[in-house]
C-alpha positions as CSV (number, residue, x, y, z in Angstrom):
1,M,-37.6,-4.7,19.4
2,A,-36.3,-8.2,18.8
3,K,-32.7,-8.5,17.6
4,K,-32.1,-9.7,14.1
5,Q,-29.3,-12.1,13.3
6,F,-26.5,-11.1,11.0
7,K,-26.4,-13.2,7.8
8,A,-23.4,-15.3,6.8
9,E,-22.6,-16.6,10.3
10,S,-21.6,-13.2,11.5
11,K,-19.9,-14.1,14.8
12,R,-17.3,-16.3,13.1
13,L,-17.0,-14.0,10.1
14,L,-16.5,-10.9,12.2
15,D,-14.0,-12.7,14.4
16,L,-12.1,-13.8,11.3
17,M,-12.2,-10.3,9.8
18,I,-11.0,-8.5,12.9
19,N,-8.2,-10.8,13.6
20,S,-7.1,-11.6,10.1
21,I,-8.0,-9.0,7.5
22,Y,-6.8,-6.1,9.6
23,T,-3.4,-5.9,11.2
24,H,-3.7,-2.7,13.3
25,K,-6.7,-1.5,15.3
26,E,-6.1,2.1,14.1
27,I,-7.3,1.0,10.7
28,F,-10.9,1.4,11.9
29,L,-10.7,5.2,11.4
30,R,-9.5,4.8,7.8
31,E,-12.4,2.5,7.0
32,L,-15.0,4.7,8.6
33,I,-13.7,7.8,6.9
34,S,-13.5,6.0,3.5
35,N,-17.2,4.9,3.9
36,A,-18.2,8.5,4.8
37,S,-16.3,9.7,1.7
38,D,-18.1,7.2,-0.5
39,A,-21.5,8.2,0.8
40,T,-20.6,11.9,0.2
41,D,-19.3,11.1,-3.3
42,K,-22.6,9.4,-4.2
43,L,-24.5,12.5,-3.1
44,Y,-22.1,14.8,-4.9
45,Y,-22.3,12.7,-8.1
46,N,-26.1,12.5,-8.1
47,A,-26.3,16.3,-7.5
48,M,-24.1,16.9,-10.5
49,K,-26.1,14.5,-12.6
50,E,-29.3,16.3,-11.7
51,G,-27.8,19.7,-12.4
52,K,-28.1,20.9,-8.8
53,T,-26.1,24.0,-7.9
54,G,-24.5,25.3,-4.7
55,I,-23.1,21.9,-3.7
56,T,-19.3,21.9,-3.3
57,R,-16.8,19.6,-1.7
58,D,-16.1,22.2,1.1
59,S,-19.9,22.2,1.9
60,L,-19.8,18.5,2.6
61,P,-17.4,18.0,5.5
62,I,-16.8,14.7,7.3
63,E,-17.0,15.7,11.0
64,L,-15.2,13.9,13.9
65,R,-16.1,14.4,17.6
66,L,-14.7,13.0,20.8
67,D,-16.5,12.6,24.1
68,K,-13.8,11.4,26.5
69,E,-16.1,11.3,29.6
70,N,-18.5,8.9,28.0
71,R,-15.8,7.2,25.9
72,K,-17.6,8.1,22.6
73,F,-16.0,8.5,19.2
74,I,-18.4,10.1,16.6
75,I,-18.0,10.4,12.9
76,E,-20.7,12.1,10.8
77,D,-21.1,12.8,7.1
78,H,-23.6,14.7,5.0
79,G,-23.8,12.2,2.3
80,C,-26.6,10.1,0.7
81,G,-27.5,8.4,3.9
82,M,-29.4,5.0,4.1
83,T,-33.0,3.9,4.5
84,A,-34.0,1.2,6.9
85,E,-33.8,-1.3,4.1
86,E,-30.3,-0.2,3.2
87,L,-29.2,-0.3,6.8
88,E,-30.3,-3.9,6.9
89,S,-28.8,-4.7,3.5
90,N,-25.5,-3.0,3.9
91,L,-24.8,-3.4,7.6
92,G,-26.8,-6.6,8.3
93,T,-25.2,-8.6,5.5
94,I,-21.4,-8.8,6.0
95,A,-19.3,-8.4,2.9
96,R,-22.1,-6.7,0.9
97,S,-20.9,-3.4,-0.5
98,G,-23.3,-0.6,-1.5
99,S,-20.2,1.3,-2.8
100,L,-19.3,-1.6,-5.1
101,A,-22.8,-1.7,-6.5
102,F,-22.7,2.1,-7.1
103,K,-19.3,1.8,-8.7
104,K,-20.6,-0.9,-11.1
105,E,-23.6,1.1,-12.0
106,N,-21.5,4.2,-12.8
107,E,-18.3,2.8,-14.2
108,N,-17.5,6.0,-16.2
109,L,-17.7,8.4,-13.2
110,D,-15.9,11.7,-13.7
111,D,-14.3,13.4,-10.7
112,V,-15.7,10.8,-8.4
113,D,-13.6,8.2,-6.6
114,I,-15.5,5.4,-5.0
115,I,-13.1,3.7,-2.5
116,G,-15.0,0.8,-0.9
117,Q,-15.5,-2.5,-2.7
118,F,-16.0,-5.4,-0.4
119,G,-18.2,-4.2,2.3
120,V,-16.3,-5.3,5.3
121,G,-14.6,-2.0,6.3
122,F,-17.4,-0.9,8.6
123,Y,-17.0,-3.8,10.9
124,A,-13.4,-2.8,11.7
125,A,-15.1,-0.5,14.2
126,F,-15.6,-3.5,16.5
127,M,-11.9,-3.8,16.9
128,V,-12.0,-0.7,19.2
129,A,-15.7,-0.4,20.1
130,S,-17.9,-2.5,22.5
131,H,-21.0,-0.9,20.9
132,V,-21.7,0.8,17.6
133,E,-24.7,3.0,16.9
134,V,-25.5,4.2,13.3
135,I,-28.1,6.9,12.8
136,S,-28.9,7.5,9.1
137,R,-31.3,9.5,7.0
138,A,-31.4,9.0,3.3
139,V,-31.6,11.9,0.8
140,G,-35.2,12.7,0.0
141,S,-36.6,10.8,3.0
142,E,-38.3,12.4,6.0
143,E,-37.5,9.3,8.2
144,A,-34.3,8.3,10.0
145,N,-33.3,5.0,11.5
146,R,-31.0,3.8,14.2
147,W,-28.9,0.6,13.7
148,E,-27.2,-0.8,16.8
149,S,-25.0,-3.7,17.6
150,D,-22.3,-5.0,19.9
151,G,-20.8,-7.0,17.0
152,T,-21.7,-10.5,18.1
153,A,-25.3,-10.9,19.2
154,G,-27.0,-9.4,16.2
155,Y,-28.4,-5.9,15.6
156,T,-31.5,-3.8,15.9
157,V,-33.0,-1.2,13.5
158,T,-35.4,1.3,14.9
159,P,-36.9,4.6,13.7
160,C,-35.5,7.8,15.1
161,E,-35.1,11.5,14.5
162,K,-32.3,13.2,12.4
163,A,-32.5,16.8,11.2
164,E,-30.8,16.2,7.8
165,N,-29.5,13.6,5.4
166,G,-26.3,11.7,6.1
167,T,-25.0,9.2,8.6
168,K,-23.8,9.6,12.1
169,I,-21.8,6.7,13.7
170,T,-21.1,6.6,17.4
171,L,-18.5,4.2,18.8
172,T,-18.4,3.3,22.5
173,I,-14.7,2.8,22.9
174,K,-13.6,-0.3,24.8
175,E,-12.1,0.0,28.2
176,N,-8.3,-0.4,28.5
177,T,-6.9,-3.8,29.2
178,E,-3.5,-5.0,30.4
179,N,-2.3,-5.3,26.8
180,E,-4.3,-2.8,24.9
181,N,-4.6,1.0,25.3
182,Y,-7.9,2.1,23.8
183,D,-7.7,5.6,25.3
184,E,-5.5,6.6,22.3
185,F,-8.6,6.6,20.2
186,L,-10.1,9.3,22.4
187,D,-7.1,11.6,22.1
188,A,-7.5,14.4,19.6
189,Y,-3.9,14.6,18.6
190,R,-3.7,10.8,18.0
191,I,-6.8,11.0,15.8
192,Q,-5.3,13.9,14.0
193,S,-2.1,12.0,13.2
194,L,-4.1,8.9,12.0
195,V,-6.2,11.1,9.7
196,K,-2.9,12.6,8.3
197,K,-1.4,9.1,7.9
198,Y,-4.3,7.2,6.3
199,S,-6.8,9.7,5.0
200,D,-4.9,12.9,4.2
201,Y,-6.1,12.8,0.6
202,I,-9.8,12.2,1.1
203,R,-11.4,14.8,-1.2
204,Y,-13.7,16.2,1.5
205,P,-12.7,18.2,4.5
206,I,-12.3,16.1,7.6
207,K,-13.0,18.5,10.5
208,M,-12.6,18.2,14.3
209,D,-12.4,20.5,17.3
210,M,-8.8,20.9,18.4
211,T,-7.7,22.4,21.6
212,R,-4.9,24.9,21.2
213,S,-3.0,27.3,23.4
214,R,-2.2,31.0,22.8
215,M,-0.7,33.9,24.7
216,K,-3.2,36.2,26.2
217,E,-3.1,39.8,25.1
218,K,-1.0,42.0,27.5
219,P,-3.2,44.3,29.6
220,A,-2.8,47.9,28.9
221,D,-2.0,48.7,32.6
222,A,0.5,45.8,32.9
223,G,3.8,46.9,34.4
224,D,7.4,45.9,33.4
225,D,7.2,42.8,35.6
226,Y,4.3,41.4,33.7
227,K,4.6,37.7,33.0
228,P,2.9,36.4,29.8
229,E,-0.2,34.3,30.5
230,W,-1.5,31.5,28.3
231,E,-5.0,30.3,27.5
232,E,-6.6,27.4,25.8
233,Y,-9.1,27.8,23.0
234,V,-11.0,25.4,20.8
235,E,-10.9,25.7,17.0
236,N,-12.7,23.6,14.4
237,E,-9.9,22.5,12.1
238,T,-9.6,20.7,8.8
239,L,-7.2,17.8,9.4
240,N,-6.5,16.6,5.8
241,S,-4.9,18.1,2.8
242,M,-7.6,16.7,0.4
243,V,-5.8,16.9,-2.9
244,P,-2.7,14.7,-3.3
245,I,0.1,16.2,-5.2
246,W,0.4,13.2,-7.5
247,K,-3.1,13.7,-8.8
248,K,-2.3,17.2,-10.0
249,S,-1.2,17.8,-13.5
250,K,2.5,17.9,-14.1
251,K,2.1,21.2,-15.8
252,E,0.8,22.7,-12.5
253,L,3.9,21.5,-10.6
254,K,7.4,22.9,-10.4
255,D,10.6,21.3,-9.0
256,E,10.1,23.3,-5.9
257,D,6.7,21.6,-5.3
258,Y,8.1,18.1,-5.7
259,N,11.1,19.0,-3.5
260,S,9.0,20.5,-0.8
261,F,6.7,17.5,-0.8
262,Y,9.6,15.1,-0.6
263,T,11.5,16.7,2.2
264,S,8.3,17.0,4.4
265,K,6.9,13.6,3.5
266,F,10.1,11.6,3.9
267,Y,11.8,13.8,6.5
268,D,14.9,14.4,4.4
269,Y,16.9,17.6,4.9
270,Q,18.1,17.6,1.3
271,P,16.0,17.7,-1.9
272,P,16.0,14.6,-4.1
273,L,18.3,14.2,-7.1
274,M,15.3,13.3,-9.2
275,H,11.6,12.8,-9.1
276,I,9.5,10.5,-11.3
277,H,5.8,11.4,-11.8
278,T,4.1,8.9,-14.0
279,S,0.5,7.7,-14.7
280,V,-0.2,4.4,-16.4
281,E,-3.5,3.1,-17.8
282,G,-4.1,-0.3,-19.3
283,A,-4.0,-3.8,-17.8
284,V,-3.2,-2.0,-14.6
285,T,-3.9,1.6,-13.8
286,Y,-1.9,3.6,-11.3
287,T,-0.2,6.9,-10.6
288,A,3.2,6.9,-9.0
289,M,5.5,9.6,-7.6
290,L,9.0,8.4,-6.9
291,F,12.1,10.1,-5.6
292,I,15.8,9.3,-5.9
293,P,17.5,10.6,-2.7
294,S,20.7,12.5,-2.9
295,H,22.3,10.5,-0.1
296,A,21.9,7.2,1.6
297,P,20.1,7.0,5.0
298,M,22.3,6.2,8.0
299,D,20.9,2.7,8.2
300,Y,20.6,2.0,4.5
301,Y,23.3,-0.6,4.3
302,T,22.2,-2.4,7.5
303,K,19.6,-5.1,8.2
304,D,17.4,-2.5,10.0
305,Y,16.6,-0.6,6.8
306,E,13.1,-1.2,5.6
307,K,12.4,-0.7,1.9
308,G,9.0,0.0,0.3
309,L,6.7,2.5,-1.3
310,Q,3.5,3.9,0.2
311,L,0.6,2.2,-1.3
312,Y,-2.7,4.0,-1.7
313,S,-6.1,3.1,-3.0
314,N,-7.9,6.2,-4.4
315,G,-5.9,8.4,-2.1
316,V,-6.3,6.3,1.0
317,L,-3.2,4.7,2.5
318,I,-3.2,0.9,2.4
319,M,0.4,0.3,3.5
320,D,3.1,2.6,4.6
321,K,6.0,0.5,3.2
322,C,4.9,-2.0,0.6
323,A,8.2,-3.9,-0.1
324,D,6.7,-5.9,-3.0
325,L,6.6,-2.7,-5.1
326,L,10.4,-2.4,-5.2
327,P,13.1,-4.9,-6.1
328,D,16.0,-5.0,-3.7
329,H,18.3,-3.3,-6.3
330,F,16.1,-0.2,-6.3
331,S,15.3,-0.3,-2.5
332,F,16.7,3.3,-2.2
333,V,13.7,4.7,-4.0
334,H,11.1,6.7,-1.9
335,G,7.6,7.5,-3.0
336,M,4.0,6.3,-3.4
337,V,1.7,4.4,-5.7
338,D,-2.0,5.1,-6.0
339,T,-4.2,2.6,-7.7
340,A,-7.9,1.8,-7.8
341,D,-7.2,-1.9,-8.6
342,L,-6.6,-2.8,-4.9
343,S,-9.1,-2.8,-2.1
344,L,-8.5,-1.1,1.3
345,N,-8.9,-4.3,3.3
346,I,-6.4,-6.4,1.4
347,S,-3.9,-8.2,3.8
348,R,-0.2,-8.3,3.5
349,E,-0.4,-12.0,2.6
350,M,-2.9,-11.2,-0.2
351,L,-0.7,-8.4,-1.5
352,Q,2.2,-10.7,-1.9
353,H,0.2,-12.8,-4.4
354,D,-1.7,-10.0,-6.1
355,R,-1.2,-10.0,-9.8
356,H,-2.0,-6.2,-10.1
357,L,0.7,-5.4,-7.6
358,K,3.2,-7.6,-9.4
359,A,2.4,-5.9,-12.7
360,I,2.8,-2.4,-11.1
361,A,6.1,-3.5,-9.6
362,Q,7.4,-4.7,-13.0
363,S,6.3,-1.5,-14.7
364,L,8.0,0.7,-12.0
365,E,11.3,-1.3,-12.3
366,K,11.5,-0.5,-16.0
367,K,10.6,3.1,-15.4
368,I,13.2,3.6,-12.6
369,K,15.9,2.1,-14.8
370,S,15.0,4.3,-17.8
371,E,15.0,7.4,-15.7
372,L,18.4,6.6,-14.1
373,L,19.8,6.1,-17.6
374,K,18.4,9.4,-18.6
375,M,20.1,11.0,-15.6
376,Q,23.3,9.2,-16.4
377,K,23.2,10.8,-19.9
378,D,21.9,14.2,-19.3
379,K,22.9,15.0,-15.7
380,R,26.2,13.2,-15.2
381,E,27.1,15.1,-12.0
382,D,23.8,14.1,-10.4
383,Y,24.3,10.5,-11.5
384,E,27.7,10.3,-10.0
385,T,26.3,11.6,-6.7
386,F,23.6,8.9,-7.0
387,W,26.3,6.3,-7.7
388,K,28.4,7.3,-4.7
389,A,25.4,6.8,-2.5
390,F,23.7,3.7,-4.0
391,G,26.2,2.2,-6.5
392,R,27.0,-0.6,-4.2
393,Q,23.3,-1.6,-4.2
394,I,23.2,-1.7,-8.0
395,K,26.3,-3.9,-8.1
396,Y,24.9,-6.2,-5.4
397,G,21.7,-6.4,-7.4
398,A,23.6,-7.5,-10.5
399,Y,25.5,-10.2,-8.5
400,V,22.8,-11.8,-6.3
401,Q,20.5,-14.6,-7.5
402,Y,23.1,-15.9,-9.8
403,G,23.0,-12.8,-11.9
404,A,19.3,-12.9,-12.5
405,H,19.1,-9.1,-12.9
406,K,22.5,-8.4,-14.5
407,E,21.0,-7.7,-18.0
408,L,18.7,-5.1,-16.4
409,L,21.4,-3.4,-14.3
410,Q,24.7,-3.6,-16.3
411,D,24.2,-0.3,-18.1
412,L,23.9,1.5,-14.8
413,L,27.3,0.3,-13.5
414,M,30.2,2.7,-13.2
415,Y,33.9,2.1,-12.5
416,Y,36.9,4.3,-12.3
417,S,39.0,4.5,-15.5
418,S,42.8,4.3,-15.4
419,T,43.0,6.5,-18.6
420,E,40.1,8.9,-18.1
421,D,40.7,9.4,-14.3
422,K,37.0,9.5,-13.7
423,L,34.0,7.1,-13.4
424,V,32.9,5.6,-16.7
425,T,30.1,3.3,-17.8
426,L,30.7,-0.1,-19.4
427,D,29.2,1.3,-22.6
428,E,31.7,4.2,-22.6
429,Y,34.6,1.8,-22.1
430,V,33.6,-0.5,-24.9
431,S,33.1,2.5,-27.3
432,R,36.7,3.5,-26.7
433,M,38.3,0.1,-27.1
434,K,41.1,-0.2,-29.6
435,E,40.4,-2.2,-32.7
436,E,42.7,-5.0,-31.8
437,Q,41.7,-5.1,-28.1
438,K,39.9,-8.3,-27.2
439,Y,39.0,-7.8,-23.5
440,I,37.6,-5.4,-21.0
441,Y,40.5,-5.1,-18.6
442,Y,40.0,-4.6,-14.9
443,A,42.1,-4.6,-11.7
444,C,41.2,-5.0,-8.1
445,G,42.7,-3.3,-5.0
446,E,42.0,-1.3,-1.8
447,T,42.1,2.1,-3.5
448,V,42.4,3.5,-7.1
449,D,45.8,4.9,-6.3
450,K,47.1,1.5,-5.1
451,I,45.6,-0.2,-8.1
452,K,47.5,2.1,-10.5
453,L,50.7,1.0,-8.9
454,L,50.1,-2.7,-9.5
455,P,53.0,-4.3,-11.5
456,A,50.8,-5.5,-14.4
457,M,49.3,-2.0,-14.9
458,E,52.6,-0.9,-16.4
459,T,52.3,-3.3,-19.3
460,L,48.7,-2.3,-20.2
461,R,49.5,1.4,-19.7
462,D,52.3,1.1,-22.3
463,K,49.9,-0.6,-24.7
464,G,47.5,2.3,-24.2
465,Y,44.8,0.1,-22.9
466,E,42.1,1.4,-20.5
467,V,41.7,-0.5,-17.2
468,L,38.7,-0.4,-14.9
469,C,39.8,0.1,-11.3
470,L,37.7,-1.9,-8.9
471,D,38.1,-0.7,-5.3
472,D,34.9,-2.0,-3.7
473,N,34.6,-5.3,-2.0
474,I,31.8,-6.5,-4.2
475,D,33.2,-5.3,-7.5
476,E,35.0,-8.4,-8.5
477,F,32.1,-10.6,-7.6
478,C,29.9,-8.5,-9.7
479,I,32.3,-8.5,-12.7
480,K,32.7,-12.3,-12.5
481,M,28.9,-12.7,-12.6
482,L,28.6,-10.4,-15.6
483,A,31.3,-12.4,-17.4
484,N,31.0,-10.2,-20.5
485,Y,29.4,-7.0,-21.8
486,K,28.4,-6.5,-25.4
487,E,30.2,-9.7,-26.4
488,K,33.4,-8.4,-24.8
489,E,34.8,-10.7,-22.1
490,F,36.1,-9.2,-18.8
491,K,39.8,-9.9,-18.1
492,S,41.6,-9.4,-14.8
493,I,45.1,-8.0,-15.1
494,A,46.0,-10.7,-12.6
495,D,45.3,-13.4,-15.1
496,A,48.2,-15.4,-16.5
497,D,47.3,-14.6,-20.1
498,L,46.3,-11.1,-20.8
499,G,45.8,-11.7,-24.5
500,L,48.7,-9.5,-25.4
501,D,51.3,-12.0,-26.5
502,T,51.8,-13.2,-30.0
503,E,52.4,-16.8,-30.8
504,D,56.1,-16.1,-31.1
505,D,56.1,-14.4,-27.7
506,K,54.4,-17.5,-26.2
507,E,56.9,-19.9,-27.8
508,E,59.8,-17.8,-26.6
509,M,58.5,-17.8,-23.0
510,K,57.8,-21.5,-23.2
511,K,61.4,-22.2,-24.2
512,L,62.8,-19.8,-21.6
513,S,60.7,-21.6,-18.9
514,E,62.0,-25.0,-20.1
515,D,65.6,-23.7,-20.0
516,N,65.1,-22.6,-16.4
517,A,62.9,-25.4,-15.2
518,S,65.3,-26.5,-12.5
519,L,65.5,-23.0,-11.0
520,L,61.7,-22.6,-11.0
521,T,61.4,-26.0,-9.4
522,A,63.9,-25.1,-6.7
523,L,62.2,-21.8,-6.0
524,G,58.8,-23.6,-5.8
525,E,60.3,-26.1,-3.3
526,A,61.7,-23.2,-1.2
527,L,58.2,-21.8,-1.0
528,T,56.4,-25.1,-0.3
529,G,53.1,-24.4,1.5
530,K,53.1,-20.8,0.3
531,V,52.7,-21.1,-3.5
532,K,51.5,-23.8,-5.8
533,K,54.4,-23.0,-8.3
534,V,56.8,-20.4,-9.6
535,E,56.5,-19.3,-13.3
536,L,58.0,-16.8,-15.7
537,T,55.7,-14.2,-17.2
538,N,55.5,-11.5,-19.8
539,R,53.1,-9.4,-17.7
540,L,55.8,-7.5,-16.0
541,K,58.0,-4.6,-17.2
542,S,60.1,-3.0,-14.5
543,H,58.9,-5.1,-11.5
544,P,60.8,-8.3,-10.6
545,C,57.7,-10.4,-9.5
546,C,54.0,-10.5,-8.7
547,L,51.4,-12.9,-7.4
548,R,48.4,-14.3,-9.2
549,A,45.8,-16.9,-8.2
550,E,44.8,-20.1,-10.0
551,G,41.3,-21.4,-9.7
552,P,37.9,-19.8,-8.9
553,V,39.1,-17.8,-5.9
554,T,41.2,-14.7,-6.7
555,L,43.5,-12.9,-4.3
556,E,41.0,-10.1,-3.9
557,M,38.2,-12.6,-3.2
558,E,40.4,-14.2,-0.5
559,K,40.8,-10.8,1.2
560,V,37.2,-10.0,1.1
561,L,35.9,-13.4,2.2
562,N,38.4,-13.7,5.1
563,Q,37.3,-10.4,6.4
564,Q,34.0,-12.0,7.1
565,A,35.4,-15.2,8.7
566,L,34.6,-15.7,12.3
567,D,37.7,-18.0,13.0
568,D,40.5,-19.7,11.2
569,S,38.3,-22.7,10.2
570,Q,36.3,-20.4,8.0
571,R,39.3,-18.8,6.2
572,I,40.0,-19.6,2.6
573,H,43.2,-19.5,0.6
574,A,43.6,-18.9,-3.1
575,E,46.1,-21.1,-5.0
576,R,49.0,-18.7,-5.3
577,V,51.4,-18.6,-8.2
578,L,54.6,-16.5,-7.9
579,E,55.5,-15.0,-11.3
580,L,59.0,-13.7,-12.2
581,N,60.1,-11.2,-14.7
582,A,62.8,-13.0,-16.8
583,S,64.1,-9.6,-18.0
584,H,64.7,-8.2,-14.6
585,P,68.3,-8.2,-13.1
586,I,67.0,-10.1,-10.0
587,F,66.2,-13.1,-12.2
588,K,69.8,-13.2,-13.4
589,K,70.9,-13.1,-9.8
590,L,68.7,-16.1,-9.0
591,C,70.2,-18.0,-11.9
592,A,73.7,-17.3,-10.6
593,L,72.8,-18.4,-7.1
594,Q,71.5,-21.7,-8.4
595,Q,74.6,-22.3,-10.4
596,E,76.7,-21.6,-7.3
597,G,74.4,-23.9,-5.2
598,S,74.1,-21.0,-2.7
599,D,71.9,-21.3,0.3
600,K,70.8,-17.8,-0.3
601,L,68.4,-18.9,-3.0
602,K,65.7,-19.8,-0.4
603,T,66.2,-16.3,1.3
604,Y,65.7,-14.6,-2.1
605,A,62.6,-16.7,-2.7
606,D,61.1,-15.7,0.6
607,I,61.9,-12.0,0.0
608,L,60.4,-12.0,-3.4
609,Y,57.3,-13.8,-2.2
610,T,56.8,-11.4,0.7
611,Q,57.3,-8.4,-1.7
612,A,54.6,-9.8,-3.9
613,L,52.3,-10.1,-0.9
614,L,52.9,-6.5,0.1
615,I,52.2,-5.3,-3.5
616,E,48.9,-7.1,-3.5
617,G,47.9,-5.8,-0.1
618,M,48.0,-9.3,1.5
619,P,49.1,-9.9,5.1
620,V,52.7,-10.9,5.8
621,E,53.0,-13.9,8.1
622,D,56.4,-12.9,9.7
623,P,57.3,-9.3,9.0
624,V,60.3,-9.5,11.4
625,A,61.8,-12.4,9.5
626,Y,61.3,-10.4,6.2
627,A,63.1,-7.4,7.7
628,N,66.0,-9.4,9.0
629,A,66.4,-11.2,5.6
630,V,66.6,-7.9,3.8
631,C,69.1,-6.6,6.3
632,D,71.3,-9.7,5.9
633,L,71.4,-9.2,2.1
634,I,72.3,-5.5,2.5
635,S,75.1,-6.1,5.1
């Protein structure tokens, strides 16, 4: 019989599809199983509509068979089948979808999920097959037909025999090449894993003969020296789970069900802190099942970590990690999204620009935030566990992109409180602020214990003001980006003006500074190249001195940024100001040394500056010189 030509310039279109639409060759199995499922769904739906009994999903398996010797892969369904005309129409015209037509005709289907839409999935077979044979018999027809093609030179349709309705597809698997191993598609265990990966939730049993091994029964007359013997046997097994957990009613499921699914699906040894099971209908329709892990993966804070949710279309996996469904600040979330608004054969590039996907992502972002806030309120211990694992990611999310997400994330932030001795939210801090308090005070340092010992903490503690202790490298960057919370400005305790002084206090300090201008100038000259200037301050109580920074770069930022510097040329330096406590005895000593014209004034200046560096956790340039200077004063 003469070959008929594919319509729509098949050779070029097939080549484009195989090389562009599909990324991985293994996708062919997903597409063929999905087509078989659609054909079976059509039969099942029509049987229900006609009131036929005795037809169940279990009675309509999708059967897989392997013939390694002849390099054949066979998939057979017991669905509606196709006539000769339908074979020509559906397989001879690329991109025509019989499933799409059926879907449009029956838009209000109940209990039927038609997967295919665009009619190109079948041709994925040519990625792995040199020849494809389709034998099909339509329901109600006594005739069967054979469709055959090598994918390029057209196709033939000829009459043949088939005992019952349905479709049988036989792929002649390509020979291995230097770069491609096609034998994997003739391996039963590989096929089993692909079914589990892509088609686990197809609602009809996917069956295949699997070779297993078992121990032979011990003979009755076997002696004590009997060694166990093993034998192989073949069993026809169902490879898929069929019903996805996220399509079950929430009322049917317990925490144990969610936890078991999570630990097995995402290979975690600990149950999640929280699960989110949600279904949305409207402009976009989807079901999502999300999990908040109880701990961060080993590679989470590395460039090797790959975020993303599993993306399904009617229970069939489209992508294992769809990064576009999750913003970076919620990259720790595991789970899946199932939607009928996307086709199976959508490419990664198309996904990036898909409006449905973007709408789903926005909806999920809001849902994740609301559930985290609920956890924060109702299960505080769990939230603190979450914060310990992923708090840095939330802070980073509030900081990056010039604070584009800070409004979204600020209520999730937590910091250690100097008065409560525990983690608190910004909202909790503001709710406790004294009536006269103007600012949200914070302090930076290596640890909470070291922060509590900072000189300026003493003044705020005496006032009864709460201070947020920031001990993470990113903390100050995040706070600076926030700038304020609920109209309350953030204020570092290292700032020159803490907003505590009255106008009289300020005037008194101004006069005292003017009276000691020559001393402050002399100390500044003694520390030339080390500090910008020396000033008097009201920020100190019992401590003689402290350091602060002027300008956009703080002392803590200097430490953090210099840790990342590759060499000295990349190091930055904050503009340092040495502040002195005019009420401390050491200041009176400095005044006396200046009046005497003593050379020791420079030594005192160096010692005080070095002490201030040590208090701030800054490196000391010459610790030996500092030690010798202290010894000289003591002796």
